[in-house]
C-alpha positions as CSV (number, residue, x, y, z in Angstrom):
1,M,87.6,-183.9,72.5
2,S,91.4,-183.6,72.6
3,S,93.5,-180.5,72.6
4,H,97.3,-180.2,71.9
5,F,99.5,-177.4,73.2
6,A,103.0,-176.4,72.2
7,C,105.5,-176.9,75.0
8,G,105.4,-173.9,77.3
9,S,101.8,-173.0,76.3
10,S,99.1,-172.9,78.9
11,Y,95.4,-172.3,79.0
12,D,93.5,-169.8,81.0
13,T,90.2,-169.9,82.8
14,V,88.3,-168.5,79.9
15,N,89.6,-171.2,77.5
16,V,88.6,-173.9,80.0
17,Q,85.1,-172.5,80.1
18,W,84.7,-172.8,76.4
19,I,86.3,-176.3,76.2
20,S,84.0,-177.4,79.0
21,F,81.0,-175.9,77.3
22,L,81.7,-177.7,74.1
23,S,82.6,-181.1,75.7
24,F,80.0,-181.3,78.4
25,P,77.5,-184.0,77.5
26,V,73.9,-182.7,77.5
27,S,71.3,-185.4,77.7
28,P,68.0,-185.0,75.7
29,P,65.6,-183.3,75.5
30,V,67.6,-180.2,74.7
31,T,65.6,-177.0,74.3
32,F,66.6,-173.6,73.0
33,Q,66.2,-172.2,76.5
34,M,68.6,-174.8,77.9
35,L,71.3,-174.0,75.3
36,A,70.8,-170.3,75.9
37,S,71.2,-170.8,79.7
38,L,74.4,-172.8,79.2
39,L,75.8,-170.1,76.8
40,S,74.9,-167.4,79.3
41,T,76.6,-169.2,82.1
42,A,79.8,-169.6,80.0
43,L,79.9,-165.9,79.1
44,L,79.3,-164.8,82.7
45,S,82.1,-167.2,83.9
46,A,84.5,-165.9,81.2
47,H,83.7,-162.3,82.2
48,A,84.3,-163.1,85.9
49,A,87.6,-164.8,85.1
50,L,88.9,-161.8,83.2
51,A,87.8,-159.5,86.0
52,V,89.4,-161.4,88.9
53,G,92.4,-163.0,87.1
54,V,93.9,-166.4,87.6
55,A,94.8,-165.5,91.2
56,T,91.2,-166.3,92.2
57,P,90.4,-169.7,90.7
58,L,86.8,-170.7,90.3
59,L,86.2,-173.9,92.3
60,T,82.6,-174.6,91.1
61,F,80.6,-174.4,87.9
62,M,76.9,-174.3,87.2
63,V,75.1,-176.9,85.1
64,T,71.4,-177.5,84.3
65,D,70.0,-180.7,85.5
66,P,68.8,-182.5,82.3
67,I,66.0,-184.2,84.3
68,T,64.5,-181.4,86.4
69,G,65.8,-178.4,84.4
70,G,67.0,-176.8,87.6
71,S,70.5,-175.4,88.2
72,L,73.2,-177.4,90.0
73,E,76.4,-176.0,91.4
74,C,79.2,-178.6,90.8
75,D,82.7,-178.8,92.1
76,R,85.5,-178.4,89.6
77,C,88.3,-180.9,89.3
78,P,91.7,-179.9,90.7
79,P,94.9,-179.4,88.6
80,G,96.3,-182.7,87.5
81,T,92.8,-184.2,87.0
82,F,89.9,-184.1,84.6
83,M,86.1,-184.5,85.0
84,R,85.0,-188.1,84.5
85,A,81.4,-187.3,85.3
86,S,79.5,-184.2,86.2
87,C,77.7,-183.9,89.5
88,T,74.0,-184.7,89.8
89,A,71.4,-183.9,92.4
90,T,72.6,-187.0,94.4
91,Q,76.3,-187.3,93.4
92,K,79.4,-185.1,93.5
93,T,81.6,-184.4,90.4
94,Q,83.8,-187.4,89.6
95,C,87.4,-186.5,88.8
96,A,90.2,-188.8,87.5
97,Q,94.0,-188.4,87.4
98,C,95.5,-187.2,84.1
99,P,97.1,-190.1,82.2
100,P,100.8,-189.9,81.3
101,G,101.5,-187.5,78.5
102,S,98.7,-185.1,79.5
103,F,98.0,-182.4,82.0
104,T,95.7,-179.8,83.5
105,E,97.0,-176.7,85.2
106,L,93.8,-175.1,86.5
107,W,90.7,-176.1,88.3
108,N,88.5,-177.4,85.5
109,Y,85.6,-179.4,84.3
110,I,86.9,-180.6,80.9
111,G,86.3,-184.1,79.7
112,K,89.9,-185.0,78.9
113,C,93.3,-183.7,80.0
114,L,95.3,-181.7,77.5
115,R,98.1,-183.5,75.7
116,C,101.6,-182.4,76.6
117,G,103.2,-180.2,74.0
118,V,106.5,-180.6,72.1
119,C,109.4,-178.1,71.7
120,G,109.7,-176.1,68.5
121,H,112.4,-175.7,66.0
122,N,115.9,-175.0,67.6
123,E,114.4,-175.5,71.1
124,V,115.2,-178.0,73.8
125,E,113.1,-179.0,76.8
126,K,113.8,-177.0,80.0
127,T,111.3,-178.8,82.3
128,G,109.3,-181.9,81.5
129,C,105.5,-182.2,81.3
130,T,103.8,-183.3,84.5
131,A,100.1,-184.0,85.3
132,Y,99.9,-180.4,86.7
133,S,101.8,-178.4,84.0
134,N,102.9,-178.5,80.4
135,C,106.6,-178.8,79.5
136,Q,108.7,-175.7,79.2
137,C,111.1,-175.0,76.4
138,Q,114.1,-172.8,75.8
139,C,116.4,-172.1,72.8
140,K,119.1,-174.7,72.4
141,P,122.8,-173.8,73.0
142,G,124.0,-171.2,70.5
143,Y,120.5,-169.7,69.9
144,H,118.4,-167.1,71.6
145,K,114.7,-166.1,71.5
146,V,113.5,-163.1,69.5
147,K,110.0,-161.8,68.5
148,Y,107.2,-164.3,67.9
149,D,109.1,-166.9,70.1
150,M,111.5,-167.8,67.3
151,C,115.0,-169.1,68.2
152,V,117.8,-167.7,66.1
153,R,121.5,-168.2,66.2
154,H,123.6,-165.9,68.4
155,S,125.3,-163.1,66.6
156,K,129.0,-163.4,66.0
157,C,131.3,-160.6,67.0
158,P,133.2,-159.3,63.9
159,S,137.0,-159.3,63.7
160,G,138.4,-156.7,66.0
161,Q,135.8,-157.4,68.6
162,Q,135.1,-159.9,71.4
163,P,132.0,-160.9,73.4
164,L,131.3,-158.6,76.3
165,T,128.5,-160.9,77.4
166,K,128.0,-164.3,75.7
167,G,124.6,-165.2,74.3
168,T,122.0,-167.0,76.5
169,P,118.7,-168.7,75.6
170,D,117.0,-165.3,76.1
171,E,119.7,-162.7,75.1
172,D,121.9,-162.2,72.0
173,T,125.7,-161.8,72.2
174,V,126.9,-158.3,73.1
175,C,130.3,-157.3,71.6
176,Q,133.0,-154.8,72.4
177,N,136.3,-153.8,70.7
178,C,139.4,-155.7,71.5
179,P,141.4,-154.1,74.4
180,E,144.6,-152.3,73.7
181,G,147.4,-154.7,72.8
182,S,145.1,-157.5,71.5
183,Y,143.3,-158.6,68.3
184,S,140.7,-160.9,66.8
185,D,141.0,-162.0,63.2
186,T,137.9,-164.1,63.1
187,A,134.1,-163.6,63.6
188,S,133.0,-165.5,66.7
189,A,130.3,-165.5,69.3
190,L,132.6,-167.1,71.9
191,Q,136.2,-166.3,71.2
192,N,138.0,-163.6,73.1
193,C,140.7,-161.4,71.7
194,T,144.4,-162.6,71.7
195,L,147.4,-160.6,72.9
196,H,149.7,-159.3,70.2
197,Q,152.9,-161.2,70.0
198,S,156.0,-159.4,71.4
199,C,158.7,-158.9,68.8
200,D,162.4,-159.1,69.9
201,A,164.1,-155.8,69.1
202,P,164.7,-154.7,66.4
203,G,162.1,-157.1,64.9
204,L,158.8,-155.2,64.7
205,V,157.8,-154.9,61.1
206,L,154.2,-153.9,61.6
207,K,152.5,-153.0,64.8
208,G,149.4,-155.1,65.6
209,S,145.9,-153.7,65.3
210,I,142.5,-154.8,66.7
211,W,142.1,-157.1,63.6
212,H,145.6,-158.5,63.1
213,D,148.7,-159.6,65.1
214,S,152.0,-157.8,65.2
215,V,154.4,-158.8,62.3
216,C,157.9,-159.6,63.4
217,T,161.2,-160.4,61.7
218,S,164.9,-160.7,62.4
219,C,167.9,-159.3,60.5
220,E,168.7,-162.9,59.4
221,E,165.3,-163.3,57.9
222,L,165.6,-160.1,55.9
223,K,168.3,-161.7,53.7
224,S,165.7,-164.0,52.2
225,R,162.3,-162.3,52.7
226,D,160.5,-159.4,50.9
227,G,157.9,-156.9,52.1
228,G,155.3,-159.0,50.3
229,D,156.2,-162.0,52.4
230,Y,155.3,-160.0,55.6
231,L,152.1,-158.5,54.2
232,K,151.1,-162.1,53.3
233,E,150.7,-162.8,57.0
234,I,147.8,-160.4,57.5
235,V,146.0,-160.8,54.1
236,P,143.5,-163.5,55.2
237,A,142.5,-161.3,58.2
238,F,142.4,-158.2,56.0
239,F,139.6,-159.7,53.8
240,I,137.6,-160.8,56.9
241,H,137.9,-157.4,58.5
242,H,137.3,-155.1,55.5
243,K,133.8,-156.0,54.3
244,M,133.0,-156.1,50.6
245,T,129.9,-157.1,48.6
246,L,129.8,-160.6,47.3
247,R,129.9,-159.3,43.7
248,R,133.0,-157.3,44.4
249,L,134.8,-160.1,46.3
250,R,134.0,-162.5,43.4
251,Q,135.7,-160.0,41.1
252,V,138.8,-159.9,43.3
253,V,139.0,-163.7,43.4
254,H,138.6,-163.9,39.7
255,K,141.5,-161.5,39.1
256,L,144.0,-163.2,41.5
257,P,147.2,-163.9,39.6
258,S,148.5,-167.5,39.1
259,E,151.9,-168.9,38.4
260,D,151.0,-170.0,34.9
261,G,149.3,-166.7,34.1
262,K,145.9,-168.2,33.7
263,R,142.7,-166.7,35.1
264,Q,141.3,-168.1,38.3
265,P,138.3,-170.5,38.0
266,G,134.9,-168.9,37.9
267,A,133.7,-167.5,41.3
268,S,130.1,-166.4,40.4
269,G,128.5,-169.2,42.4
270,L,130.7,-169.0,45.5
271,D,129.3,-167.7,48.8
272,L,131.2,-165.7,51.4
273,S,132.9,-168.6,53.2
274,E,133.8,-170.2,49.9
275,L,135.3,-167.0,48.6
276,H,137.4,-166.5,51.8
277,A,138.6,-170.2,51.5
278,R,139.6,-169.5,47.9
279,I,141.6,-166.4,48.9
280,N,143.3,-168.3,51.8
281,T,144.3,-171.1,49.5
282,W,145.7,-168.6,47.0
283,V,147.6,-166.7,49.7
284,A,149.2,-169.9,51.0
285,S,151.0,-170.5,47.7
286,A,151.3,-166.9,46.4
287,S,154.8,-165.4,45.8
288,A,155.8,-162.1,47.4
289,N,155.5,-160.4,44.0
290,Q,151.9,-161.7,43.6
291,I,151.0,-160.4,47.1
292,R,152.3,-157.0,46.0
293,Q,149.7,-157.0,43.2
294,L,146.8,-157.2,45.6
295,P,146.3,-153.4,46.1
296,E,146.0,-152.9,42.4
297,I,143.7,-155.9,42.0
298,L,141.4,-154.4,44.6
299,A,141.4,-151.0,42.9
300,K,140.5,-152.7,39.5
301,S,137.7,-154.5,41.2
302,G,136.2,-151.3,42.5
303,A,137.4,-151.7,46.1
304,N,139.5,-148.5,46.0
305,S,139.4,-147.8,49.7
306,A,140.4,-151.3,50.7
307,G,143.2,-151.2,48.0
308,E,144.6,-148.0,49.5
309,R,144.5,-149.4,53.0
310,L,146.4,-152.5,51.9
311,K,148.9,-150.4,49.9
312,S,149.5,-148.3,53.0
313,K,150.3,-151.4,55.1
314,L,152.8,-152.6,52.4
315,Q,154.5,-149.2,52.2
316,R,154.9,-149.1,56.0
317,I,156.3,-152.6,56.0
318,D,158.8,-151.7,53.2
319,S,159.8,-148.5,55.0
320,N,160.5,-150.3,58.3
321,L,162.4,-153.2,56.6
322,R,164.8,-150.6,55.2
323,Q,165.4,-149.2,58.6
324,L,165.2,-152.0,61.0
325,C,168.6,-153.6,60.8
326,A,170.4,-150.5,59.6
327,L,169.3,-148.6,62.7
328,G,169.4,-151.5,65.1
329,N,166.3,-150.5,66.9
330,E,162.6,-151.0,66.7
331,V,160.4,-148.6,64.7
332,D,156.9,-148.1,66.1
333,V,154.5,-148.5,63.2
334,L,151.0,-147.0,63.4
335,S,148.1,-149.3,62.4
336,F,145.1,-148.5,60.3
């Protein structure tokens, strides 16, 4: 009889009793009374094991002599071995070392060692199998254990946050908001927030928030750049931070304007990462005038709140651009 355990699994004294009962060879003649006696012994041993716990291992077991019908008290085999032959009236229990790839953890009288287990999905081996213990597994890097011993990927901190404690094989990532003066424009389980860039006066166009960097300019740049050009710098981060349903985001992507006036290719089959990639590609080549249309596109797609937030950003940029070089000093802009 051969038994196979998952890595990290173990067997207890009760299980060993039943394995031994099933595998122990009983020579004929076998009577109903003999079987009843064996069953009774197994049940009593199981009850005793539950009562005393593993801390008090049973070092002997009872067996009926097939020749005389009398009871014999036999020695169990120590961990790392199995019973090659049961004791008799004239011979002690014969034990043998577990072969490679198998083990026993407890004093036992099973006929074969238990096969070493294997690690499950998204697990790696923590300690190898020995003759005395099964292998132990843990979640592979980037994963942690949840209910039912399943390993799932560590949670990512959303934009505007960073890991407070990074995930381990047993614990998920714990996140916290970016500290004052820093931001994160990506979702990550590992990346910390980045300090806002410092703008040379009077170049602060838009003060940084927890989800985007500060936007800077110079009086020289203002001669050739529009407010839409500066808003463009935070648009990719805006769509990551302001969550929308897939249906709504697909509508936004479909309505994005193009140079030739044609509609964007269909977006019905795109997932979240593909939609963000499509938006980023569009932003990279969009004109300042096209960027200015985004608040209206969001509103037409049903994302009114997001549209108002982006419109507010644009209005603040425009307002500060009109004042920056005229006043010659930095204007502190609130972030939303």
